[in-house]
N, C-alpha and C positions, 0 to 999 in steps of 0.2 A: 133866721127860720132854719127850722128844723126836717130835714125830706129822709126817707124814707130812698132805702138801697135800690131798692120798686120806682120811686120816682125820679131818680139821679138817672136810673139804664133809662128811662123813657126820655127824660129831660135831653139826657148826650144825645138822644137820637133828632133829638128837634133841627124842624128848620130854620126856627126860629134862630137866628148869636144869640141873643140877651140868654132866654133861656139855656142854650147849650153852652154858653161860656160861664154863667153862674153851674152850669150843676159840675161843667170841668174845673173849677174855682174848689165847690165844693170835695169834689173826689179829693184835688191837691190835699184839701187841709185833713181829711181820712185820709188819706194813706200816709202824709207828717204823724198824726197822732197813733197808730198801726204801727210805724215805725219804731216811733219813740218807746213804746210800749211792749212790743216787743225784743230793742236792744236792749232797756228796764232787765224784760224777764231774763233775760242770754247771760247778762252779768249780773244776777244775782246763781245763779245756776252755774256761778266758776265759767265759761267762757271767755275764749281770752276772745280782743278785738281782732286778733286775724281772721279767725273761725267766721267772726261775725261780721266783718267785713265777706269774708267769703260769700254768707249766704245771702246777701245781699249783692252780688256781684261788684262791689266797690270794692280800693285801696280801705287797708288798713288807716292810713293816712287821715282818708276821707271820712271816715264814718268815725273817727279817733276824734278829730276835728268836731265833728256835727256832735256827738249824743258823751263827748270826755263826761260832763255831771250826770248823767243818768248813772241812776244806780241802783 
């Protein structure tokens, strides 16, 4: 199921738990995809794991463990 950001924003505010939870899950997947994309872009631009971690507000170990296969 593909939803627009507008649909997701509306669904997150739904009083129906099923609709709200589905929207949260879709947003979680989107955030993961966006994070992976931007980590790959940063690595391709020569950023260190420390700089990426600082940008994400996590530790260097966390970002490296999660994205070490990203090139």
